[in-house]
C-alpha positions in Angstrom: -139.6 61.1 -102.3 -141.5 61.9 -99.1 -140.4 60.6 -95.8 -143.4 60.1 -93.4 -142.1 59.9 -89.8 -144.0 57.3 -87.8 -146.7 58.6 -85.5 -145.7 58.4 -81.8 -148.3 59.3 -79.2 -146.0 58.6 -76.3 -142.4 58.2 -77.3 -140.5 60.4 -79.8 -139.6 58.5 -82.9 -135.9 58.6 -84.0 -135.3 61.3 -86.6 -135.9 60.1 -90.2 -132.7 59.4 -92.1 -132.4 58.8 -95.9 -129.4 56.9 -97.1 -128.4 58.2 -100.5 -126.4 55.6 -102.5 -124.9 56.8 -105.8 -123.9 54.1 -108.1 -122.5 53.7 -111.6 -121.7 50.3 -113.1 -121.2 48.7 -109.6 -119.4 45.4 -109.0 -120.1 42.5 -106.8 -119.6 44.7 -103.7 -122.9 46.6 -104.4 -125.0 43.7 -103.1 -123.0 43.7 -99.8 -123.4 47.5 -99.5 -127.2 47.3 -100.0 -127.5 44.3 -97.6 -125.7 46.2 -94.9 -128.2 49.1 -95.2 -131.1 46.7 -95.0 -129.6 45.1 -91.9 -129.4 48.4 -89.9 -131.0 48.4 -86.5 -132.1 52.0 -87.0 -135.9 52.1 -87.2 -136.5 55.2 -89.3 -134.1 54.6 -92.2 -135.0 54.9 -95.9 -132.8 54.0 -98.8 -132.6 56.0 -102.1 -130.4 54.6 -104.8 -129.4 57.1 -107.5 -128.1 55.3 -110.6 -125.8 57.5 -112.7 -126.6 55.9 -116.1 -125.1 52.5 -115.5 -124.9 50.3 -118.6 -127.2 47.7 -116.9 -130.3 48.9 -115.0 -129.7 48.0 -111.3 -133.3 48.2 -110.3 -133.9 44.5 -110.2 -130.7 44.0 -108.5 -131.6 46.5 -105.8 -135.1 45.0 -105.4 -133.6 41.5 -104.8 -131.3 42.7 -102.0 -133.2 45.8 -100.5 -136.8 45.6 -101.7 -137.7 48.7 -99.6 -135.3 50.9 -101.4 -136.2 53.5 -104.0 -134.3 53.8 -107.3 -133.8 56.9 -109.4 -132.1 56.4 -112.8 -130.4 59.3 -114.5 -130.2 59.6 -118.2 -126.5 60.5 -118.2 -123.6 60.2 -115.8 -123.1 63.7 -114.3 -120.5 62.5 -111.8 -120.9 61.5 -108.2 -121.4 65.1 -106.8 -124.2 66.1 -109.2 -125.9 62.7 -108.8 -125.8 63.0 -105.0 -127.2 66.6 -105.2 -130.3 65.1 -106.9 -131.4 63.9 -103.5 -131.7 67.5 -102.2 -134.7 68.1 -104.4 -136.2 64.6 -104.0 -136.1 64.1 -100.2 -138.6 65.9 -98.0 -139.0 65.6 -94.3 -135.7 63.9 -93.5 -133.6 65.2 -90.6 -130.4 63.6 -92.0 -129.0 62.5 -95.3 -126.5 59.6 -95.2 -124.4 59.9 -98.4 -122.8 56.5 -99.2 -120.6 55.2 -102.0 -121.8 52.0 -103.5 -118.7 50.1 -102.3 -119.2 50.9 -98.6 -120.8 48.4 -96.2 -121.9 49.7 -92.8 -121.9 47.7 -89.6 -125.5 46.9 -88.4 -125.4 49.6 -85.7 -123.5 52.3 -87.7 -126.4 54.5 -88.6 -127.8 54.5 -85.0 -124.4 55.4 -83.5 -123.9 58.2 -86.0 -127.3 59.7 -85.4 -126.9 59.4 -81.6 -123.5 61.1 -81.7 -124.7 63.8 -84.1 -127.5 64.7 -81.6 -125.2 64.5 -78.6 -122.5 66.7 -80.1 -124.7 68.8 -82.3 -122.6 67.9 -85.3 -123.6 69.0 -88.8 -121.4 66.4 -90.5 -120.2 63.1 -89.0 -118.5 60.1 -90.3 -117.6 56.6 -89.1 -114.3 54.7 -88.9 -113.6 53.1 -92.2 -111.8 49.8 -92.4 -110.4 47.8 -95.3 -112.9 45.8 -97.2 -110.9 42.5 -97.0 -109.1 43.1 -93.7 -111.4 44.7 -91.1 -108.5 45.1 -88.7 -106.8 47.6 -90.9 -108.1 51.2 -90.7 -108.4 53.3 -93.9 -109.9 56.5 -92.5 -110.9 57.9 -89.1 -111.3 61.5 -90.3 -108.7 63.7 -91.9 -107.3 67.2 -92.0 -105.5 69.4 -94.6 -102.7 71.9 -94.4 -103.1 75.5 -95.3 -102.5 74.8 -99.0 -105.2 72.2 -99.2 -103.0 69.1 -99.1 -104.6 66.2 -97.3 -103.0 65.0 -94.1 -104.6 61.7 -92.9 -105.0 61.2 -89.2 -103.9 57.6 -89.5 -100.8 55.9 -90.9 -101.0 53.9 -94.1 -101.9 50.3 -93.2 -102.4 51.1 -89.5 -104.0 48.3 -87.5 -107.1 48.9 -85.5 -106.2 48.6 -81.8 -108.9 51.1 -80.6 -106.3 53.9 -80.6 -108.7 56.1 -82.7 -111.9 55.3 -80.9 -112.4 58.7 -79.2 -115.0 61.0 -80.7 -113.3 64.1 -82.0 -113.6 67.2 -84.2 -111.9 66.7 -87.5 -111.5 69.0 -90.5 -113.2 66.5 -92.8 -114.6 63.0 -93.1 -114.3 60.6 -96.0 -117.1 60.9 -98.4 -117.6 57.1 -98.6 -120.0 57.4 -95.6 -121.0 60.8 -94.5 -124.1 61.7 -92.3 -125.2 65.3 -93.0 -127.9 67.3 -91.4 -130.4 67.8 -94.2 -130.9 71.5 -93.6 -127.2 72.1 -93.7 -126.9 70.2 -97.0 -129.6 72.4 -98.6 -128.0 75.6 -97.2 -124.7 74.7 -98.7 -126.2 73.6 -102.0 -124.8 70.1 -101.8 -121.5 69.1 -103.2 -119.4 71.1 -105.6 -119.5 69.3 -109.0 -116.4 70.9 -110.2 -114.4 69.2 -107.5 -115.4 65.7 -108.5 -113.7 63.3 -108.3 -111.5 63.4 -105.2 -112.1 66.6 -103.4 -115.9 67.2 -103.2 -116.1 65.7 -99.7 -113.3 67.8 -98.2 -114.7 71.0 -99.8 -118.2 70.2 -98.4 -116.8 69.8 -94.9 -114.8 73.0 -95.3 -117.9 74.9 -96.3 -119.9 73.3 -93.5 -117.4 74.7 -90.9 -117.5 78.1 -92.5 -121.3 78.0 -92.0 -120.7 77.2 -88.3 -121.3 73.5 -88.3 -119.2 70.9 -86.5 -117.5 68.1 -88.4 -116.8 65.1 -86.3 -115.6 61.5 -86.5 -117.5 58.8 -84.5 -115.2 55.8 -84.6 -117.7 53.6 -82.7 -119.6 53.4 -86.0 -117.8 51.3 -88.5 -118.0 50.7 -92.2 -115.8 48.7 -94.6 -114.8 50.5 -97.8 -113.8 48.8 -101.0 -112.2 51.9 -102.6 -113.2 50.6 -106.0 -112.5 53.8 -107.9 -109.2 54.6 -106.4 -108.0 51.0 -106.5 -109.1 50.7 -110.2 -111.4 47.7 -109.5 -114.4 49.5 -111.0 -112.9 49.3 -114.4 -112.3 45.5 -114.1 -108.5 45.8 -113.7 -106.9 42.5 -112.7 -103.6 41.1 -112.0 -101.4 40.9 -115.1 -98.6 43.4 -115.7 -100.5 45.5 -118.3 -103.5 45.9 -115.9 -101.2 46.8 -113.0 -99.7 49.5 -115.1 -103.3 50.7 -115.8 -104.0 50.8 -112.1 -100.8 52.8 -111.5 -101.8 55.2 -114.2 -105.2 55.5 -112.7 -103.7 56.3 -109.3 -101.6 59.0 -110.9 -104.8 60.5 -112.3 -106.3 60.4 -108.8 -103.3 62.4 -107.5 -103.6 64.8 -110.5 -107.2 65.5 -109.7 -106.4 66.1 -106.1 -103.8 68.7 -107.1 -106.2 70.6 -109.4 -109.0 70.6 -106.9 -107.1 71.8 -103.9 -106.1 74.9 -105.9 -109.7 75.7 -106.5 -110.7 75.0 -102.9 -108.0 77.4 -101.6 -109.3 80.2 -103.9 -112.9 79.5 -103.1 -113.0 79.1 -99.4 -110.4 81.5 -97.9 -111.2 85.1 -97.3 -109.3 87.7 -99.4 -107.1 88.8 -96.5 -106.1 85.1 -95.9 -105.5 84.5 -99.6 -102.8 87.3 -99.6 -100.8 85.3 -97.1 -101.6 81.7 -98.4 -101.4 82.1 -102.2 -97.6 82.8 -102.3 -97.0 79.8 -100.2 -99.2 77.7 -102.5 -97.2 78.9 -105.5 -93.8 78.1 -103.9 -95.0 74.6 -102.8 -96.5 73.8 -106.1 -93.5 75.0 -108.1 -91.5 72.5 -106.0 -94.0 69.9 -106.7 -94.0 70.7 -110.4 -90.2 70.4 -110.6 -90.2 67.2 -108.7 -93.0 65.7 -110.8 -91.1 66.6 -114.0 -87.9 65.2 -112.8 -89.6 62.0 -111.5 -91.5 61.5 -114.8 -94.9 62.0 -113.1 -96.3 63.8 -116.2 -100.0 63.7 -115.1 -99.2 65.3 -111.7 -97.0 67.9 -113.4 -99.8 68.7 -115.9 -102.3 68.9 -113.1 -100.3 71.6 -111.3 -100.3 73.7 -114.4 -103.8 72.7 -115.3 -105.1 73.6 -111.9 -104.0 77.1 -112.2 -105.3 77.2 -115.8 -108.7 76.0 -114.7 -108.9 78.7 -111.9 -107.8 81.5 -114.3 -110.0 80.3 -117.1 -113.1 80.0 -114.8 -112.4 83.0 -112.7 -116.1 84.0 -113.0 -117.1 80.6 -111.7 -114.6 81.0 -108.8 -116.1 84.4 -108.0 -119.6 82.9 -108.0 -118.5 80.1 -105.7 -116.9 82.6 -103.4 -120.1 84.5 -103.2 -122.1 81.4 -102.3 -119.5 80.5 -99.6 -119.5 84.1 -98.2 -123.3 84.1 -98.0 -123.1 81.3 -95.4 -119.9 82.4 -93.6 -120.3 82.6 -89.9 -116.7 81.6 -88.8 -113.5 83.5 -89.7 -110.5 81.7 -91.3 -108.7 81.7 -88.0 -111.3 79.4 -86.5 -111.2 77.1 -89.6 -107.4 76.9 -89.4 -107.6 75.5 -85.9 -108.3 72.1 -87.3 -105.8 72.2 -90.1 -102.4 70.7 -89.7 -99.4 73.0 -89.1 -96.7 73.4 -91.7 -96.9 71.6 -95.1 -98.4 68.2 -95.2 -96.3 66.8 -98.0 -93.0 68.0 -96.4 -94.1 66.5 -93.1 -94.9 63.2 -94.7 -91.6 63.2 -96.5 -89.7 63.8 -93.3 -91.6 61.0 -91.6 -90.9 58.7 -94.6 -94.5 58.3 -95.6 -94.6 59.4 -99.2 -94.7 55.7 -100.2 -96.4 54.4 -97.1 -98.8 52.2 -99.0 -96.0 50.2 -100.6 -94.2 49.9 -97.3 -97.2 48.8 -95.5 -97.8 46.1 -98.1 -94.3 44.9 -97.7 -94.6 44.8 -94.0 -97.7 42.5 -94.2 -95.9 40.1 -96.5 -93.2 39.0 -94.1 -91.7 39.9 -90.8 -88.3 40.0 -92.5 -89.6 42.8 -94.7 -90.3 44.8 -91.6 -86.8 44.4 -90.3 -85.2 45.2 -93.6 -87.4 48.3 -93.8 -86.4 49.5 -90.4 -82.8 48.8 -91.0 -82.9 50.5 -94.4 -84.7 53.6 -93.0 -82.2 53.9 -90.2 -79.3 53.6 -92.6 -80.8 56.1 -95.0 -81.5 58.5 -92.1 -77.9 58.3 -90.9 -76.5 58.7 -94.4 -78.7 61.7 -95.3 -78.0 63.2 -91.9 -74.2 63.0 -92.5 -74.6 64.5 -95.9 -76.8 67.3 -94.6 -74.3 68.0 -91.8 -71.4 68.2 -94.3 -73.3 70.5 -96.6 -74.5 72.8 -93.8 -71.0 73.1 -92.4 -69.4 73.6 -95.8 -71.9 76.2 -96.9 -72.5 78.0 -93.6 -70.8 81.1 -94.9 -73.1 81.2 -97.9 -76.2 80.5 -95.9 -75.5 83.2 -93.3 -74.1 85.9 -95.6 -74.3 87.1 -99.2 -73.1 85.1 -102.2 -69.7 86.1 -103.4 -69.8 88.3 -106.4 -67.6 85.9 -108.4 -68.2 84.7 -112.0 -71.8 83.8 -112.7 -72.8 84.5 -109.1 -72.8 88.3 -109.6 -75.8 90.0 -108.1 -78.8 90.0 -110.4 -80.8 93.2 -111.1 -84.3 93.8 -109.8 -87.3 91.9 -111.1 -88.5 94.6 -113.4 -85.0 95.0 -114.9 -84.8 91.2 -115.5 -88.1 91.2 -117.4 -87.3 94.3 -119.4 -84.0 92.8 -120.5 -85.8 89.6 -121.5 -88.5 91.3 -123.6 -86.4 94.1 -125.1 -84.0 92.0 -127.2 -81.1 94.2 -126.1 -78.2 92.7 -124.1 -76.5 95.0 -121.6 -73.4 92.9 -121.3 -70.2 94.4 -122.6 -70.9 97.4 -124.9 -74.4 96.2 -125.5 -75.8 94.2 -128.4 -79.0 93.4 -130.1 -79.5 89.7 -129.4 -82.3 87.4 -128.0 -82.1 87.4 -124.3 -81.6 84.0 -122.5 -84.8 82.6 -120.9 -82.9 82.4 -117.6 -83.7 86.1 -117.1 -87.4 85.3 -117.2 -87.0 82.3 -114.9 -85.0 84.3 -112.4 -87.4 87.2 -112.6 -90.3 84.9 -112.0 -88.6 83.3 -109.0 -87.8 86.8 -107.6 -91.5 87.9 -108.1 -92.7 84.9 -106.0 -90.4 86.0 -103.2 -91.8 89.6 -103.4 -88.9 91.0 -105.3 -86.1 89.4 -103.4 -84.1 88.3 -106.4 -80.9 87.8 -104.3 -82.8 85.4 -102.1 -84.2 83.5 -105.1 -80.7 83.3 -106.6 -79.3 81.9 -103.3 -82.1 79.3 -103.0 -81.5 78.2 -106.6 -77.7 77.9 -106.2 -77.6 76.2 -102.9 -80.5 73.9 -103.7 -78.7 72.4 -106.8 -76.3 70.2 -104.8 -79.1 68.5 -102.7 -81.2 68.1 -105.8 -78.4 66.2 -107.5 -77.7 64.1 -104.5 -81.4 63.1 -104.2 -81.5 62.3 -107.9 -78.4 60.0 -107.5 -80.0 58.3 -104.5 -83.2 57.8 -106.4 -81.5 56.5 -109.5 -79.2 54.1 -107.6 -82.1 52.9 -105.5 -84.0 51.7 -108.6 -81.3 49.0 -108.9 -82.5 46.0 -106.9 -79.4 45.7 -104.8 -79.4 46.2 -101.0 -78.3 49.7 -100.0 -77.7 50.7 -103.6 -79.2 54.1 -103.0 -76.9 54.8 -100.1 -73.8 53.7 -102.1 -75.0 55.9 -105.0 -75.5 58.8 -102.6 -72.1 58.5 -101.1 -70.3 58.1 -104.4 -72.1 61.1 -105.9 -71.4 63.2 -102.8 -67.6 62.9 -103.3 -67.7 64.0 -106.9 -65.6 67.3 -106.9 -67.6 69.1 -109.6 -70.2 71.0 -107.5 -67.7 72.2 -104.8 -65.3 73.5 -107.5 -68.2 75.2 -109.2 -69.3 76.9 -105.9 -65.7 78.1 -105.3 -65.4 79.5 -108.9 -68.9 80.9 -109.1 -70.2 78.8 -111.9 -73.8 78.0 -112.6 -73.1 75.4 -115.3 -71.2 72.9 -113.2 -73.8 73.0 -110.4 -76.7 72.6 -112.9 -75.0 69.7 -114.7 -74.4 68.0 -111.4 -78.0 68.5 -110.4 -79.7 67.3 -113.5 -77.4 64.5 -114.6 -78.9 61.7 -112.5 -82.5 62.8 -113.3 -81.7 62.8 -117.0 -80.2 59.2 -116.7 -83.4 58.1 -114.9 -85.7 59.5 -117.6 -83.6 58.0 -120.4 -83.7 54.6 -118.6 -87.4 54.8 -118.1 -88.0 55.7 -121.8 -85.7 52.9 -123.0 -87.2 50.3 -120.8 -90.8 51.4 -121.3 -90.5 51.3 -125.1 -88.7 47.9 -124.8 -91.6 46.4 -123.0 -94.1 47.8 -125.6 -92.0 46.5 -128.4 -91.8 43.1 -126.8 -95.5 42.8 -126.1 -97.4 45.1 -128.5 -100.9 45.6 -127.3 -102.5 45.7 -130.7 -100.4 42.9 -132.3 -98.5 45.3 -134.6 -94.7 45.3 -134.7 -92.8 48.3 -133.4 -89.3 49.0 -134.4 -86.9 48.3 -131.5 -85.1 51.7 -131.9 -88.2 53.7 -131.2 -88.4 55.6 -128.0 -91.2 56.5 -125.7 -91.9 60.1 -126.7 -93.4 61.0 -123.4 -90.1 60.3 -121.6 -88.4 62.3 -124.3 -90.8 65.1 -123.6 -89.9 64.9 -119.9 -86.2 65.2 -120.8 -87.0 68.2 -123.1 -88.8 70.1 -120.3 -86.0 69.4 -117.9 -83.4 70.5 -120.4 -85.5 73.6 -121.3 -85.1 74.9 -117.8 -81.6 73.7 -117.2 -80.1 74.9 -120.6 -81.6 78.3 -120.1 -78.9 78.8 -117.4 -76.3 76.4 -118.7 -76.6 75.5 -122.4 -73.7 73.1 -122.0 -76.1 70.5 -120.5 -77.5 69.9 -124.0 -74.1 68.4 -125.0 -73.8 66.7 -121.7 -77.1 64.9 -122.3 -75.9 63.5 -125.6 -72.7 62.4 -124.0 -74.6 60.6 -121.3 -76.7 58.9 -123.9 -73.6 57.8 -125.8 -72.2 56.4 -122.5 -75.5 54.4 -122.0 -75.2 53.1 -125.6 -71.6 51.9 -125.0 -72.7 50.3 -121.7 -75.6 48.6 -123.4 -73.2 47.1 -126.0 -71.0 45.7 -123.2 -74.0 43.9 -121.6 -75.3 42.9 -125.0 -78.5 44.9 -124.9 -78.0 47.4 -127.7 -81.7 48.1 -128.0 -81.8 49.8 -124.7 -78.8 52.0 -125.6 -80.3 53.0 -128.9 -83.6 53.9 -127.3 -81.9 55.9 -124.6 -80.0 57.8 -127.4 -83.3 58.5 -129.2 -84.9 59.8 -126.0 -81.9 62.1 -125.4 -81.8 63.3 -129.0 -85.5 64.0 -129.0 -85.2 65.9 -125.7 -82.4 68.0 -126.9 -84.2 68.9 -130.1 -87.4 69.9 -128.4 -85.4 71.9 -125.8 -83.7 73.9 -128.5 -87.2 74.7 -130.0 -88.4 75.7 -126.5 -85.5 78.0 -126.1 -85.8 79.7 -129.5 -84.9 82.3 -130.7 -82.1 82.5 -128.1 -81.0 78.9 -129.0 -80.3 80.1 -132.6 -77.3 82.1 -131.3 -75.6 78.8 -130.8 -75.4 78.4 -134.6 -72.6 81.0 -134.7 -69.2 79.5 -133.8 -68.5 82.0 -131.1 -72.0 81.4 -129.7 -71.4 77.6 -129.7 -68.1 78.0 -127.9 -69.7 80.3 -125.3 -72.5 77.8 -124.8 -70.2 74.8 -124.4 -67.3 76.2 -122.6 -68.7 79.2 -120.8 -67.6 82.8 -120.8 -63.9 83.5 -121.0 -63.1 79.8 -121.8 -62.2 78.1 -125.1 -61.4 74.6 -126.2 -57.7 75.4 -125.9 -58.1 75.9 -122.2 -60.2 72.8 -121.8 -59.4 70.1 -119.2 -57.1 67.2 -119.9 -58.7 63.9 -120.6 -57.8 62.5 -117.2 -59.1 65.6 -115.4 -62.3 65.5 -117.3 -62.8 61.8 -116.4 -62.3 62.7 -112.7 -64.4 65.9 -113.1 -61.4 67.7 -111.6 -62.3 71.3 -112.4 -60.7 72.7 -109.3 -58.3 71.7 -106.5 -60.4 68.7 -105.6 -60.3 65.4 -107.5 -56.6 65.0 -108.0 -54.7 61.7 -108.0 -54.8 59.2 -106.4 -58.2 59.6 -104.8 -59.8 61.2 -107.9 -59.4 57.9 -109.7 -61.1 55.8 -107.0 -64.6 56.1 -108.4 -63.5 55.3 -111.9 -61.7 52.2 -110.7 -64.7 51.1 -108.7 -66.9 51.6 -111.8 -64.6 49.7 -114.0 -64.3 46.6 -111.7 -67.6 45.0 -112.7 -66.6 45.2 -116.3 
């Protein structure tokens, strides 16, 4: 497609701009987006619609709304990035390319304002302020940044109202790909968008590479556009309002987050220089290990799989990563130190967690529903902040000696050997304990060795982080489990109750891994058993295909989450396998009391499946439990036996040390029994 600038004997014509609209099975919003482009007050604007193999040819639809537009149909859907790159070979003579989603409607003066600011500021990439499609007073994007690991850090709060607080023109790390004005020569130099980062990442990568090539990326909030966010919101697939479709939308949003995780790994490896990668990659590994553990514990299977899959994709396509790095380095004009100037400091996810924004979308929606919701949210946040602050203070004071010094060489807290020795013991099949024995090594050696390798061989530091992190992990799990009950401040009550359980403090005093690990994973196991039981109960009650499902069946995916959790925990403390079955039996008894035996049976099925798969994952080491001595060692720990087990009352109170004695040790049990 040729662009013929108008002849101007006296006045210079505005630079030619081609709006590139990529579409695939668009909804009703497409007509509004085309009409907005036709209504622009910019004189030298052409429109190119690239259809990515929609089921229905949109040519007649485009002609009815924007008769001056050109339409290019593709034989197959290559994805948004490849489809947008088609314009690079089709358009000639344009100064700028305006890449647009088919669900973005620009204000009538948006193109003119973007071009004027691009000329004024010499910007290579510039984007408008994006507002909500249905509520134009609510901002959805005004530019964004990322942290050093590639995690997106929006420059606005979720659901933030437009009060002209973001109307200043500014340099940003990236702009939203929904509407992006790009200098045509820059787009050709960069080779367009990276197809392997589609969806959810190609726009950030493009802006990153543009900065590497020396171009400015800017936000011009005077230009406005409304964005439907049809793909992220699930509207493109026709999802509506019933419960099943809402679950589909939630699953789709999990897939979006999973894609973001995969793509940021590739961006980090592609766009940083080697010297910067040496410093950044270990931090990426640590952050994503934490994200992996949290995703597994929280049942976010797609996000957990994306963390592993992202590394797998990079390692599998290492040749492609090298080629991408060569293309980036061929255009590199700025060092990483200059690029980092526009990145946010620290870690974006941790910053958002501290600011309480991990679930900002839900909170903003609740605020909009009623003023009372806002007051409750503020009160709840303040109470939670005070409660967590008190717990953190107690933990910091109580463990100050462990934080500032070395761990006491007591019991299972004995210093671990170096990383190389840990891996040699794991792979040799020879145990060095006692007089030595030929026996499968526990996988805990490999886990601890891997943690030490991440910290550059500091196995002691890895051991301290693992030990001291178990108590907060258990407290957060209890808070999250209790908060799922729709009772005011249930999370705070659960946090306080779990904080006074004596088990972890006695375990720290006696140097025992097993008590700490049991304390840390118990609430997460209960949450996964509950999710599996309730999820399968809904499916049994409303079968999607009309076929009957037995009520005792469990949701295998929740069972798999339990298995992965147990696989890691039981490598250090095999007794958690028995604890899991006991927890499930407790849930079964409780379900009988409330006359919901189906939930109890399904929870027991989830637990049984998880224990069975965990034993397979830990093989051949788990086979040592078949021997009576091995089983006793696994259940009661080294040096203990059933004859030295706790009394029934002490076991109920979890009184494994000096704490938990009568009468205060019975307080939690009495409180739990009162509702019965």
